[in-house]
N, C-alpha and C positions, 0 to 999 in steps of 0.2 A: 429492456434490451438485454439478452443473454450475455453473459461475460465468459470469454475463453481465456482462462488463466495462463495456460502454457501449451500452445500448440507448437509452432516452430520457433516461437520467440524465446530468446534467452532471458534470464532473470534481469539482466541489464536493460533489454528492450522494454521489459515489463515495467521496470522502475521509471524508465524515461516516459512511458505512457502514462503512468500515475502521476508523475510530476507535471506533465502536459495538462491533464485533466484539472489538477489542482490549481495550476497557474491560471487556467481559464475559468476558475470559480466552479468547476464541476465536481464539487467534493463528494457528492454521493457516488458518482461514477467511479472516481479515484478509489474511494473507499471499498466500493464493491469489487473492483478489480484486485486490490491489495488483499482482501478477505479471501477471494477465490483463489489467488495464487498461494496464500498461506495454507489453505485447505487442500490444495492439489498436491503438495509434496513436503519434503523436509524443510524445516525452518531455514530461511536465507536471511542473514543479518541485514542485507541491503534492502530486502523487501520489507522486513519488519520495521527498519528505520523509516522507509517511505511511508508505511501505514501510520506510524506515529507522527510523522510530519504532516500528513493529510489531517489527521485529528487535531493536531495542534493549530494548523492553519484554519481550521473549521471552528476553532474555539472550544473544542471538546478536550479541555486541558487534562482532566483526571484520566481519561481513557488514553490520552497521548502520553501521559507519564508512564502509565502501565506498559503501553507498547514499546516506548523508548527503553524502558528498563529491560524488557524482554529482548529487545535487539542488542542491547549491550551485553547481556549474558552469554 
């Protein structure tokens, strides 16, 4: 399924969608959306944090730490 990172949706809407996917256990979809959003524009701390949270919830701790550190910067 293709991921549309930012069409009319704001970063807040994208974060909400990422969280929704994650809450439903759809980690791969959540991460795909976070990665696409990250690639589509300037770094957004909320999107970076959401990406780190997805990785952490998925058990990918090392990657999560890197992503969360990047979000904090």
